[in-house]
N, C-alpha and C positions, 0 to 999 in steps of 0.2 A: 547774505541770508543764511541764518543758522539752520543746521539739520535738525529734524524733528526726532526727539528721543522718546521711545516708548518705555514707560515704567512698568517693572514686574511686580505684580501684586500676589501675595500669598494669602490664601483664605484663612480666616481665624481658626477654623476647625482643624485644618492641616497643621497649622503652627502648634496648636494645643496638643495634637497627637504626637508630633515629633518631640516636643519638649517633654511630654509624659514618658515617652520611650527612653529618652536620654536619662531622665531622672530615675527610671525603674532599673536601669542596668546596675548602678552601684548598690541599690537596695537589694537586688537579687544576689549580687556577689556577696554582700554582707550576710544575707540570709543563708547562703550556701556554706559560707565559712563558719557561721554559727552552728549550722547543722553538722558540720564535720567535727567541730571542736567542743561544742557545748551541749547540744540537744542529744539525749540518749535514745529517744524513741523514733528518730528519723532514720529511714532506710539508708544503710551504709553510712551511719553516723560515726561519732567519735569512738564508740565502743567497738564497732566493726573494724575501724582502722587500727585501734589499739590491739585488737585481737590479731590482726595481720602482723603487726610489729612484734608482738609477743611470740608468734609462731616462728619468727626469724631470730629473735634475740633471747627468748626464754627457753632454756634447755633443761632436760632431766639428766642428772648425774648419779651414777651408782655409788652407794655407800657400802664399802666392804664389810663383810661379816667377820667377826672374830672367830678364828678356827679353834675347835676344841683342843684341849690339852691331852696329851698322851702321857700317862705316868706308869711307873712300875707298881707292883702290888702294895708297896708301902707308901705310895704317894710321891715318890721321887720323880720329878718331871723328866721326860725323855724327849718330848717335842712341845714347844711352846711358841706362841706368836707374839712378837714384840711390835709395838706401834712404830712406824717409820713414816717419813714424809717424802713424797715424790716432788722434786723441785724441777719446774719447767720454766722456759722463757719464751717470750716473743722477741726474736732478735731485732726486729725493727723498732721496738719500744725501749730496749735496754740502752741506757746511756753509758757507754764504756768509759767515758771521762768523768763519771760521777765520782765525787771524793771518797765514797765508800766502796768503790768497785774492788779495790784490793782486799778489803775485808770479805766481800762476797766470795772471791776466789779462794780465800783462806778457809772459810767455813765449809766450802764445797770440796776442800782438799784438792784443788786444781791450780795449775800454774796460771797466773794472770795473763801472760802473753798467749798461752794456749787457749784460754777461755775467750779472749778477744778474737783470736783467729777463728775459733769455732763459731762464734756468733756472727762474724762477718761472712764466713763461708755459707752459713745457712740463713742469710738475710731474706731469702725468698720464702722462707717458711713462717708460719704463724705459731708453730708449736715445736719446741726443741727441748727434749728431756736432758737435764743437766745432772741429776742425781736421783737414783731410784730408791735409795734406802738411807736417807739422812736421819740422824738422831733428832728427836723432837726439840731438844734443848738448842741445838745448832740452828734448827729451823726458826725458832723464835728470835735468835740473834739476827738472822737474815731478814726476817720480817721487820725488825727494828731499824734496819738500814734504810728502808723506804726507797728502794730502787724500783722505778716503774718497769713493767714488763716481766717481773719475776712472779711466778705463781706456784702455789703449793697445794698438794692434795694428800690426805691421810691414807695410809695403807698399812699392811702388816707384813712382817718378814718372819719366816719360820726359822727357829733356832733349835738345835739339838744338843742339849747338855750332855747326853750320853756319848756323843761323838762316835768314834769308830767301834766302841764296845757294842752298840745296839743298832748300828746303821742298817744292817741287812734285815733286821726284824721291823724296825720302825719305818724304814723307807724314807722317801723324800717327796717334796712338792715341787711343782714347776714355778715359773715366774708369775703365773696367774693364780698361785696358791691352790692348785689342784693336785691331788695325790698322784704320784707317778710310780712308786714302788712300795712294797711291803704293806704294813698296816695303814699307812697314809692312803694307799690306793684301795685296799680291800674295804675300808670303812670310810671312804671319802664322803659318802652320802650322809653319814652321821656327824663327821667332824666339820664339814664345810659350813653348815649354817645357811641362812637365807639372806642375801644382800638387801639393803634398803635403797631408797632413792631420795633425792632432793632436787629442788628447782634452783637454777642459777641464771643470772642475767649476763649475757655475753655481748660484747661489741661486735661490729661487723667483721673484725679480724679473728673472732673466736676466742678472745681473751675474757676470762671471768671478771665481771665488774662488781657483782654483788650476789650474795647468797639470799635467796628468796624464801627459804624455809624447807623443813623436812616434810616430805609427803608420807614416807613409810620408814620406820626405824628398822635397822638391820637386826636380824635374829641370830645370836651367836650359836656356833655349833656345840654339840654335846661332847663331854669329855669321855675318854676311854681309859680304863684301868687294865693294864696287862697283867698276866700271871707271872711275868719275869720278876725275879728278886735281884736287884742290882748288886747286892753283896755276893751272890753266887755267880752272876753274870761276869763281874769283874774278875773273879778268880778263874772262871772257865776260859775267859778270853786271854788273860795273861799267861796261863799255863799252856794253852794251845799255841799261842804265838811263839812262846819260847821253844816248844817242841818242834814246830814247823821249821824254825830257824836252825835249831840244833841238828835236826835230821835232814836238813837241806831238802825239805819236802815241797811239793807243788802246792798243796792245799790241805785243809783239815777242818773237822767239825767236832763240836761237843754238844750233847743234849743231856739235860737233867730233867727227869719227870718225877712228879709227886704221884705215887701209886694210888693214894687214897682218892684224889680228886681228878687225876688225869691232866693236871695243869703243867705246862712247861715252865720250869723255874729258871732255866738258863738255856740259851741256844747261841753258841758262839761259832764263828767261822773265820777262816783265813784263806786268802788275803782279805783285808777289809779296807775301809777308807773313812775319812772324816767328812760327813755330809756338809759341815759348815765351811769347808775349804774345797768343795768339789770343783770350783772354777779353775783351780790350779792344776787339776789332773787331766791327763790325756784321756781320750774316749776309751782307749783300751784299758787303762788303769781303772776307770770308773766302772766299766762293764764287769771286770774281774772282781773289783772290790764290792760292788753292789749285789752280787749273786749270793743268795741264801742257800749255800750248798747243802746244808742239813736237810732241806726240803726238796731241792731241785736236782742235785747230783745223784746219779745211781751208780752202784757198785755191785760186783758179785760179793756177797757177804762172807764167803769162805766158811771157816770152821765155826763161826758164831751160829750157824744153822744146825750144828750137830745136836744140841739139846732137843730140837724139834724133831729130828730124825729118831732119836731115842724115844721121845714122847709118842710119836706115831707108831713105833714098834710096840710099845707097851699098850697103847690104846687098842691096837688091833691084835693083841695077844700073840705077837710073834716071838716074844721073849718075856721073861719075868725079871724083876729087879735082882733076883738071887742068881740068875744064870750067868755063865761065862761065854765069851765069844773067842773062837780060835783065830788069831790073826797071823799065824804062821804062814809063810816064812818071812813075813814083814812086808809083803807086797801082794797085789792082786791084779790079775790080767783080765781085762774086759775087751774082748775082740783083739785088736792089735795094740791096745793101750795098756800100759803098765802103770799102776798108781801105787806109790810106796808110802810107808810110814817113815818117821824119822829113824827108827830102828825096829828090829823085830821084838814085839812085846809079848809074843806067845799067846797063851790063854789069859784073857783079861775080863774083869767085871765091867758093868756099865759105868760104875764110878771111875774106873781107870781109863775107860774109853774116852770120857770127857776130860779127865785130868791130864792124860797124855796126848789127847786130841788125835786118836787113831783114825786115819783115813780108811784103813782096811776094815776095821770093826764097823764104822758107820756105813760103808758101802755095802757090806754083807747084810746089815739090817735094811738098808734102803732097797736092795734088790729083792728082799724077801717080802716087802710090803707091796700090796697092790698099788699101782701108780695112781689110781683114782682115790684111794684112801690117803695116800701121801699128799696129793694135791688138795684134798678136802681139808686136812689138818692145817696145812700151810696157809690156805685161804682163810680159814676160820680165825687164825691169829692175826690176819691183816696183810699178808703178803699178796702182791698183785692187785691191790686196790688203793684208791686215793684215801689218805687218812681223813681228809675233810676238816682241816684245821682252820680253814678260812683264809689261806694265804694264796696270793695270785700265782698262777703257773705251776701249782703243785702237781707232781707226776705220780703215776700209779706203780711204776716199776714193772717188772716182767716176771710172771709165774707161769711157765709153760705147762701144757698138758702133754704127758708122754704116754705112748702106747706101751704095752707090756713088752713088746719085742725090742724097744729102744733101750737096751741095757746100759750102754755107755752114758746116754743122757740121764737115765735114772740114777746111775752111780754118781755122776757129777752133781745132780741135785741133792743127793744125800750128804755131800760135803760142801754145799753152798756155791756150786758153780751152775752154769746154764740157767741162772735166774738173776734178776737184778732187783735191788732195793735201795731206798734212801736211808740215811741215818735215822730219820724220824720213823720209818716203817720198822726198822730193827728195834728201836726203842719201844714202839707200841707192842710188837710181838713179845718182847721181854716183859712188858708190863702185864701181859696175860699170865706169864709164869709167876710173876711177883704177886698178883692179886688173887691167886688161887683158882685160875681158870676163868676169871671174869674179864670180859673185853669192854673197856670203858672208852667213851669218846675223849680225844685229846683236845686241848684248847690253849690258845695264847692269851685268853682273857681271864681275869680273876673271877672265880665263881663264888657265889653266896651260899650255895648248897652243893653237896657231893652227889654226883649222878650215880644211879644204881648200876648201869651197865648190863651186859648180857652174858650168861654163862655159855662158854664155847668149848671148854675142856673140863673133864672130871677133876675135881679139887684134889683128890688123893693122888692121882697120877702126877699132877703138877707139883705137888709137895715132894714126891719121890724124886722127880727130876731135879728140882731145886737143891735138894740135899746132895745129889750126885755132882752138881756143879760147884760145890764148895771146895772140891779138891784142886781146882785150877790155880787158886792163889796160895795153896799150901806147899810145903816143901816137896820138891820134885814135880810140881805142876808147871804148866806152860806160862803161868802168870804170877810168879812170885813177886814181881815188881808192882803188881796191882793190889797187893795185900794192904789192908788198913788196920793199923794197930787198935786193938780192943773191939774190933767188929769182925764178924764172919761175913765173907763175901761169896755169893753164888754167881759165878761169872764164867765167861768163855772168851778165849782169844780167837782171832781170825787173821790169817795172812793169805791173801789171794793174789795170784799173778794177774797183772794188768792185761786186758785183752785189747788188741789193736787189729787193724785191717788184715794183717798177715797171720793172725792167731795170737796165742798167749806169748808174752815176752818173758824170757827166762830170768832177767835181772831187774824187772820192774814190778813193784808190789803195791798192794793196799794193806795197811796195818790197822787192825781193829781190836777193840775190847769192849764187851758189853757186860755190865754187872748189876746185880741186885743186892741191896743192903738195907738193913741187916737181913741175913739169909733166913733167920728163923721167923722174923716178923717184919716183912719188907716195908720200907717207906719210900725208897728211891730207886730209880733205874737210871743209870748213866751209860751213855754210848759215846765212844771216842773213835774217830776215824782219821788216820793220817795217810794222805794220798801221795804215793810215789816218793818215799824217802830214799835219799841217795848218799847218805853219809856213812854207810856201812851196815848198820843194823836195819833189819826189816821185819823181824818177827813181831806180831801184834803184842805179845807180852812185854817185849823190850821197848818198843816204840810208843804204843798207845797205853800200855799198862801203867807207867808212872803218872801220866796225865790223869788217868782215871782215879788213882789213889789220892793224889793231891787235891783234885777238884772235889771228889766225893767226901773226903774227910772234912774239908771245909764246910760243905753243905750239911753234914751230920751235926757239926758243932753249932752252926748258925740255927738250925732247926731244933737243936737240943734233943736229939735222938739218943736215948740211953744206950750205952755200950754193953756188949755182952760177949764173953769168951767162953765157948763151950769146951775147948780143950787147948792143949799147948802145942799142937802140931801145926799151928799156923805158920806161914812163911813170913816172918818179920825179919827182913835183912837189914841189920844195922852194922855199919862199918865192915861189911863183908863183901869182898870182890868175887864175883862169879865169872868163871871162864865162859864166854858166850858159846864156845864150841861144845860145851857140856850141857847147855840148856836144851830142853825139848823143843821140837818144832811143831807147827800147827798148820802146815799147808795141806 
């Protein structure tokens, strides 16, 4: 007997429901896929997903702005930006066995084996810089090699055609093209421009796949025209360098000012450096070479101050231009300190005081002047204050205030000690003498119009002092070597002892000469400072004087300043050897 089997029956409505559900699943899946990839108005549809992808793969990249050009007053470039290409690689994508790999290494100026080793060593990276300043022409050759994993980006590299001649004025930029020294730093906000940006598509490794277009164009920086004349700058630099080497000096500076405008026509310093090759210099060499000593280094100006001591005495009616000063017996004692002249000059005029650079005569005038009046005159011509030329780190120097009882300090001030000034400050003070008592602002930028300036000293008194200063370069003066043929020079030498921690050093000096030319109708002021000469000579007239004459004579010819000779008593030494022991001193 067979067992009884019960059959399982499914109701029609249940079957229909199950079949409908199974059929609905693929339809729902298709609908969801369509919503993700086709339909734009579906919540979190394809536009949403594409946006998410773009957030990860689409990036903004900066477009560098062209940095403004710095030129001299005649348009000669002193700092320009050249386009370069930054070449990078994704080490994982570069095929080192590519048939063009050797050409890649050659265009990058790299050894093929070293390049392979470098790529292998950095295989964990997605970005490796191979060259930061490749020439665009070579970059195009690399692009033509079609080696995967090699990427390029446009940039700019700063180049300085003036080299070491203008390095301390122009300054330098860093690797990010930002000003670090000099004009590049002071006017970085003008030169830098405004970077732009563009969109690029990158893969998950960060490599650029495609440029998607520029969002904002870069705005180039503005150009700057300096007051410097490269014809004069070259002469000033070469003469200064030769003098520093010849005299075995530590450093030196030369400044040439245009009296009419207050523009700096030349500013040279030693030591210097070539900013285009600064990578080869040690940090110490770079620091020494980059220092603009004409603006930053302070010295006791010595006897170059004596014209202002005479001016203060005339202004305060302590003496007249016709009176004489008794310098007997050739020295003066202030407290325990004895200060001497080169020799006993006896009774001398103010003209001879400046011509012979008498310490005794200047001290007697200085002691007779109220210290407040002396400080006031020195301050009015610019000592003890920042010139304001717009150069980073500019210093003010030191102009002390002395009580009437401080006779030794007042005596020192009268001959250019117990105060400090830069070469630029000395030049500005002499520009007041040259411009008839008008103090004008000085500038390193070319001007379109001449500033008026402010009157700080009586014009007649200044003219008298300027005439007295003409004796320094004439026969018997302290600066015969600073004479310029066919021009009258109103100048003054200075030779100051160097000051150290233990006091003044007997055999270390700063040699100076400051001059105005033409003396009758001034156009130029030139200041020369040679710091710490060790080759034998140290007097300002012998060390700084020849530099002044050579540099200024060149400037007068370039500017076509008409010559004038008022008499034949000028010191024009031609083929004549002078015994140094017979020349006048000016300490």
